[in-house]
C-alpha positions as CSV (number, residue, x, y, z in Angstrom):
1,X,-25.4,-2.8,17.3
2,X,-26.3,-3.5,20.8
3,X,-22.6,-4.8,21.5
4,X,-21.9,-1.8,19.5
5,X,-23.1,0.5,22.3
6,X,-22.2,-1.0,25.4
7,X,-18.3,-1.5,23.7
8,X,-18.2,2.9,23.6
9,X,-20.1,3.4,26.9
10,X,-18.0,5.1,29.5
11,X,-19.0,2.1,32.1
12,X,-20.2,-1.0,30.3
13,X,-21.4,-2.4,33.2
14,X,-23.9,0.0,34.2
15,X,-25.7,-0.7,30.8
16,X,-28.8,-2.6,30.1
17,X,-28.3,-6.3,28.9
18,X,-27.7,-7.6,25.6
19,X,-31.9,-8.7,25.6
20,X,-32.9,-5.6,26.5
21,X,-30.8,-3.0,24.2
22,X,-32.1,-5.6,21.3
23,X,-35.5,-4.6,22.2
24,X,-35.1,-0.9,22.2
25,X,-33.1,-1.0,19.1
26,X,-35.5,-2.8,17.9
27,X,-38.8,-0.3,18.6
28,X,-36.4,2.8,18.1
29,X,-34.9,1.9,13.6
30,X,-39.3,1.1,13.3
31,X,-40.1,4.1,13.4
32,X,-39.1,5.4,17.5
33,X,-36.5,7.5,16.7
34,X,-38.0,10.8,18.5
35,X,-37.9,8.3,21.4
36,X,-33.8,8.2,22.2
37,X,-32.7,9.5,25.5
38,X,-30.0,11.7,25.1
39,X,-27.8,9.3,26.5
40,X,-28.3,6.2,23.6
41,X,-28.5,9.7,21.0
42,X,-24.5,10.0,22.2
43,X,-23.6,6.1,22.1
44,X,-25.1,5.6,18.9
45,X,-23.2,9.1,17.2
46,X,-19.9,7.1,18.5
47,X,-20.7,3.6,17.0
48,X,-21.2,5.6,13.4
49,X,-19.1,8.1,13.8
50,X,-21.5,10.9,13.1
51,X,-22.0,14.3,14.9
52,X,-24.8,14.1,17.3
53,X,-26.2,16.7,15.8
54,X,-26.2,15.2,12.2
55,X,-27.5,12.6,12.8
56,X,-30.7,13.6,15.1
57,X,-31.1,17.0,13.5
58,X,-33.2,16.3,10.4
59,X,-32.3,20.1,9.4
60,X,-28.3,19.4,10.3
61,X,-28.5,16.7,7.6
62,X,-29.7,19.1,4.8
63,X,-26.6,21.0,5.2
64,X,-24.9,21.5,1.6
65,X,-22.2,19.3,1.7
66,X,-18.2,21.3,2.3
67,X,-15.9,21.8,-0.4
68,X,-12.2,20.8,0.3
69,X,-9.3,22.7,-0.3
70,X,-5.5,21.9,-0.5
71,X,-5.1,24.0,2.7
72,X,-6.9,22.1,4.6
73,X,-4.4,19.0,4.8
74,X,-1.7,21.0,6.2
75,X,-4.4,22.4,8.9
76,X,-5.7,19.0,9.8
77,X,-2.1,18.3,10.4
78,X,-1.0,21.4,12.5
79,X,-3.4,20.3,15.4
80,X,-2.7,16.6,15.3
81,X,0.9,17.8,15.7
82,X,-0.6,20.2,18.3
83,X,-2.4,17.8,19.9
84,X,0.7,15.2,19.8
85,X,2.5,17.3,21.6
86,X,0.2,18.1,24.5
87,X,-0.1,14.7,25.3
88,X,3.0,13.6,25.5
89,X,3.8,16.6,27.4
90,X,1.0,16.5,29.6
91,X,-1.4,13.1,29.2
92,X,-4.9,13.2,27.3
93,X,-7.2,14.1,30.5
94,X,-6.8,17.9,29.2
95,X,-7.2,18.0,25.9
96,X,-9.1,14.4,25.1
97,X,-12.6,16.3,24.6
98,X,-11.3,18.8,22.4
99,X,-9.5,16.7,20.0
100,X,-12.8,14.2,20.3
101,X,-15.0,17.3,19.0
102,X,-12.1,18.1,16.4
103,X,-12.6,14.8,15.2
104,X,-16.2,15.4,15.1
105,X,-16.7,18.2,13.5
106,X,-13.9,19.4,11.2
107,X,-12.0,16.5,10.3
108,X,-15.2,13.9,9.1
109,X,-17.4,16.6,7.7
110,X,-14.2,17.5,5.9
111,X,-13.8,13.4,4.8
112,X,-17.3,14.2,3.1
113,X,-16.3,16.6,1.5
114,X,-16.4,17.1,-2.7
115,X,-12.6,17.3,-3.5
116,X,-10.7,15.3,-6.3
117,X,-8.8,11.9,-5.7
118,X,-5.8,12.7,-4.3
119,X,-6.4,15.4,-2.0
120,X,-9.4,13.0,-0.4
121,X,-6.9,10.1,-0.1
122,X,-5.0,12.7,1.6
123,X,-7.7,13.8,3.5
124,X,-9.0,10.5,4.7
125,X,-4.8,9.8,5.6
126,X,-4.8,12.5,7.9
127,X,-8.0,11.1,9.6
128,X,-6.4,8.2,10.3
129,X,-3.5,9.5,12.3
130,X,-5.8,11.7,14.3
131,X,-8.0,9.1,15.1
132,X,-5.7,6.5,16.1
133,X,-3.7,9.1,18.4
134,X,-7.3,10.1,20.1
135,X,-7.9,6.1,20.5
136,X,-4.4,5.8,22.6
137,X,-5.3,9.0,24.2
138,X,-8.5,6.9,25.3
139,X,-7.0,3.8,26.0
140,X,-4.4,5.5,28.5
141,X,-7.1,6.8,30.2
142,X,-8.2,2.9,30.4
143,X,-11.3,4.3,28.4
144,X,-11.4,0.6,26.7
145,X,-14.8,0.9,24.3
146,X,-14.1,4.2,23.4
147,X,-10.7,3.6,22.2
148,X,-11.8,0.7,20.5
149,X,-14.2,2.5,18.9
150,X,-12.1,4.9,17.6
151,X,-9.9,2.1,16.0
152,X,-12.9,1.0,13.8
153,X,-13.7,4.7,12.5
154,X,-9.9,4.6,11.6
155,X,-9.6,1.0,10.0
156,X,-12.5,2.6,8.1
157,X,-10.9,5.8,6.9
158,X,-7.4,3.9,6.3
159,X,-9.4,1.9,3.7
160,X,-10.0,5.2,1.7
161,X,-6.5,6.3,2.0
162,X,-4.8,4.3,-0.4
163,X,-1.8,4.0,2.2
164,X,-1.8,0.4,3.4
165,X,1.0,1.2,6.1
166,X,-2.1,3.0,7.6
167,X,-3.7,-0.2,7.5
168,X,-1.0,-2.1,9.0
169,X,-0.9,1.0,12.0
170,X,-4.4,-0.1,12.6
171,X,-3.7,-3.8,13.4
172,X,-0.9,-2.8,15.7
173,X,-2.9,-0.5,18.0
174,X,-5.7,-2.8,17.8
175,X,-2.9,-5.6,18.7
176,X,-2.0,-3.0,21.2
177,X,-5.3,-3.1,22.5
178,X,-5.6,-6.4,23.1
179,X,-2.3,-6.4,24.7
180,X,-3.6,-4.0,27.3
181,X,-6.5,-5.9,28.0
182,X,-4.3,-9.3,28.6
183,X,-1.8,-6.5,31.4
184,X,-5.3,-5.9,33.2
185,X,-7.1,-8.8,33.0
186,X,-7.0,-10.7,36.1
187,X,-7.7,-14.3,35.1
188,X,-4.8,-16.7,33.6
189,X,-7.1,-18.2,31.6
190,X,-8.2,-15.1,30.0
191,X,-4.6,-13.9,29.2
192,X,-3.4,-16.4,26.7
193,X,-6.8,-15.5,24.5
194,X,-6.0,-11.8,24.3
195,X,-2.2,-12.3,23.5
196,X,-3.4,-14.7,21.0
197,X,-5.3,-12.0,19.2
198,X,-3.1,-9.9,19.8
199,X,-0.2,-12.0,18.0
200,X,-3.1,-12.5,15.1
201,X,-3.3,-8.8,15.1
202,X,0.4,-7.8,14.5
203,X,1.5,-10.8,12.6
204,X,-1.5,-9.1,10.1
205,X,0.3,-5.5,9.9
206,X,3.7,-7.1,9.9
207,X,2.5,-8.9,7.1
208,X,1.1,-5.4,5.4
209,X,4.8,-3.8,6.2
210,X,6.6,-6.1,4.0
211,X,5.6,-3.3,1.3
212,X,5.8,-0.3,3.1
213,X,9.4,1.6,3.3
214,X,11.9,0.4,5.7
215,X,11.2,2.7,8.4
216,X,7.8,2.1,8.6
217,X,8.0,-1.6,8.6
218,X,10.6,-0.9,11.6
219,X,7.7,0.7,13.2
220,X,4.8,-1.7,12.4
221,X,6.5,-5.2,13.2
222,X,7.9,-3.9,16.6
223,X,4.5,-4.5,18.0
224,X,4.7,-8.3,16.8
225,X,7.9,-8.4,18.1
226,X,5.9,-7.4,21.2
227,X,3.4,-9.9,21.1
228,X,5.8,-12.6,20.6
229,X,7.7,-11.8,23.9
230,X,4.3,-11.5,26.0
231,X,3.9,-15.0,24.2
232,X,7.5,-15.8,26.2
233,X,8.6,-17.2,22.9
234,X,12.2,-15.7,23.0
235,X,13.4,-17.4,20.1
236,X,10.4,-15.5,17.8
237,X,10.8,-12.1,19.9
238,X,14.7,-12.3,19.0
239,X,14.1,-12.9,15.2
240,X,11.2,-10.2,14.9
241,X,13.3,-7.7,16.3
242,X,16.5,-8.9,14.2
243,X,13.8,-7.5,11.0
244,X,12.7,-4.5,12.7
245,X,16.6,-3.1,13.4
246,X,17.4,-4.5,9.5
247,X,14.6,-2.2,8.3
248,X,15.8,0.9,10.7
249,X,18.6,0.3,9.0
250,X,18.0,1.0,5.6
251,X,15.8,4.1,6.3
252,X,16.1,6.9,3.6
253,X,15.8,4.4,0.7
254,X,12.4,5.4,0.0
255,X,9.8,7.5,1.1
256,X,8.5,7.2,4.0
257,X,4.7,7.7,5.2
258,X,3.8,10.6,7.0
259,X,2.7,8.9,10.8
260,X,6.6,7.9,10.7
261,X,7.5,11.2,11.3
262,X,6.2,11.0,15.2
263,X,8.2,8.2,15.9
264,X,12.3,7.5,15.9
265,X,14.8,5.5,17.4
266,X,13.7,5.7,21.1
267,X,10.9,4.8,20.2
268,X,12.6,1.4,19.0
269,X,14.6,1.1,21.7
270,X,12.1,1.3,24.4
271,X,9.9,-1.4,22.8
272,X,13.0,-3.7,22.5
273,X,12.8,-2.6,25.9
274,X,9.9,-3.9,26.9
275,X,10.3,-6.8,25.0
276,X,13.1,-7.7,27.2
277,X,11.6,-7.0,30.1
278,X,8.3,-9.1,29.2
279,X,11.3,-12.2,28.8
280,X,12.6,-11.7,32.5
281,X,16.1,-10.5,30.4
282,X,16.6,-7.3,32.9
283,X,20.3,-6.4,31.8
284,X,19.5,-6.3,28.0
285,X,16.2,-4.2,29.6
286,X,18.5,-1.9,31.2
287,X,20.7,-1.1,28.0
288,X,17.8,-0.9,25.6
289,X,15.8,1.5,28.2
290,X,18.8,3.7,29.0
291,X,19.7,4.1,25.7
292,X,16.2,5.1,24.5
293,X,15.9,7.7,27.1
294,X,19.0,9.5,25.8
295,X,16.9,10.9,22.9
296,X,13.3,10.5,25.0
297,X,13.4,13.9,26.6
298,X,9.4,14.0,26.0
299,X,8.3,13.8,29.6
300,X,4.8,10.9,29.3
301,X,7.2,8.8,26.7
302,X,9.8,9.3,29.0
303,X,7.9,8.4,31.8
304,X,7.0,4.9,30.5
305,X,10.6,4.4,29.7
306,X,11.9,5.1,33.0
307,X,9.3,2.3,34.1
308,X,10.6,-0.4,32.0
309,X,14.1,0.7,32.9
310,X,12.8,0.6,36.7
311,X,11.4,-3.6,36.3
312,X,14.8,-3.9,34.0
313,X,17.0,-3.2,37.1
314,X,14.8,-5.2,39.2
315,X,14.7,-8.4,37.5
316,X,18.7,-8.0,37.3
317,X,19.0,-7.6,41.0
318,X,19.6,-4.0,41.3
319,X,17.0,-3.5,43.1
320,X,18.2,0.3,44.5
321,X,18.8,1.2,41.4
322,X,15.1,0.2,40.2
323,X,14.1,2.5,43.3
324,X,15.8,5.6,42.3
325,X,14.7,5.4,38.7
326,X,11.4,4.9,40.4
327,X,10.9,8.0,42.1
328,X,11.5,9.5,38.9
329,X,8.3,8.3,37.3
330,X,6.5,8.9,40.4
331,X,7.4,12.7,40.2
332,X,6.7,12.3,36.2
333,X,3.1,10.2,36.8
334,X,2.5,12.8,39.7
335,X,2.5,15.2,36.9
336,X,0.4,14.0,34.1
337,X,-2.8,12.5,33.3
338,X,-2.3,8.9,32.5
339,X,-4.1,6.0,34.2
340,X,-1.6,3.7,31.9
341,X,1.0,4.8,33.7
342,X,0.3,4.6,36.9
343,X,-0.1,0.8,36.0
344,X,3.5,0.6,35.1
345,X,3.5,2.3,38.3
346,X,1.9,-0.3,40.0
347,X,4.5,-3.0,37.4
348,X,7.6,-1.4,39.2
349,X,6.2,-2.4,42.6
350,X,5.4,-6.0,41.6
351,X,8.8,-6.2,39.8
352,X,10.5,-5.5,43.3
353,X,8.0,-7.9,45.6
354,X,10.9,-10.5,46.4
355,X,12.8,-7.1,48.0
356,X,10.0,-6.3,50.0
357,X,12.5,-5.9,53.2
358,X,14.5,-2.8,51.3
359,X,14.1,0.0,53.0
360,X,14.5,1.9,50.0
361,X,11.8,-0.3,48.3
362,X,9.2,0.8,51.5
363,X,10.0,4.7,50.8
364,X,9.1,4.0,47.0
365,X,6.0,2.3,47.8
366,X,4.7,5.2,50.2
367,X,6.0,7.7,47.7
368,X,3.6,6.1,45.3
369,X,0.6,5.6,47.2
370,X,-1.1,8.6,47.3
371,X,-0.2,8.6,42.9
372,X,-2.1,5.4,42.8
373,X,-4.8,6.3,44.5
374,X,-5.3,9.8,42.6
375,X,-6.0,7.1,39.7
376,X,-8.2,4.3,41.9
377,X,-5.4,2.1,42.1
């Protein structure tokens, strides 16, 4: 529990040591719960997956359990659709807190509601999707502890949904979490173990995906290709990408899981382009990124693809094209609340390091400086 409390804290480095937390937890859980400060009540509620009021207000605990209705799933789906659209247009800062409140006060209580088995499974399914979206938004804000905690909650929900593809999606997202940590790690020795963990999670997802319908299988397997590319294994990456596109070509053979409706050809091509830049295959990355940009129109996803395209141009010895694309990326990054997008800008500038004397590179660095400064980078 001490470690879990640190994981969900916004600033874990400002938390007491594990040993001190253990002493506090032992005292609280042996009868001193009324002494838990507001700060730790919030963290406890995050870890356990309940609202603060439910966990610490005895009167709230005695409220009657709600009864779920058929329309509740549709209402939650509408909220998820609106959340996804807002995140893709503006980034997560403006709506992340509201989404968290909706999860705590609407979705979580409804999962404990009385309902027929089939409806219950549907509620857990939409709860999983919503929690995964919120986790991705927290990751986008570089709030890694909070993102990881939400993945834990999503995993529990997925297990109750009777949908193996959701369990695989959670594993894929966990692998992506490890990849992001590896990208941020300043220590080379720390990076490889994180990437190996990412590979383990995405391999598990790909194994489960063998039972999923074709489109779901394609998306779930794509993260596995990304993990292999970050480990520098070109043969394995291309083998897995072949599986991805074989699955995609079979789409329509079976009913697909609901979560796939938020993704399409552009997402798969974007992931493929990411694989190519990880392997230093700039020409192939440019082609894949240009094709995905033809269909990827929402601001935030488009910005990430522009970043991949810029790096691909840099690897293909086309610095002017990289800088032109980089300016488009910087313009979008200035409008979207996404620290992760700012990190992509840094990656583009790093890819242009061999061309430091080029006036176009100097101009791009100057344009990017205020955006990166606002992100704390």
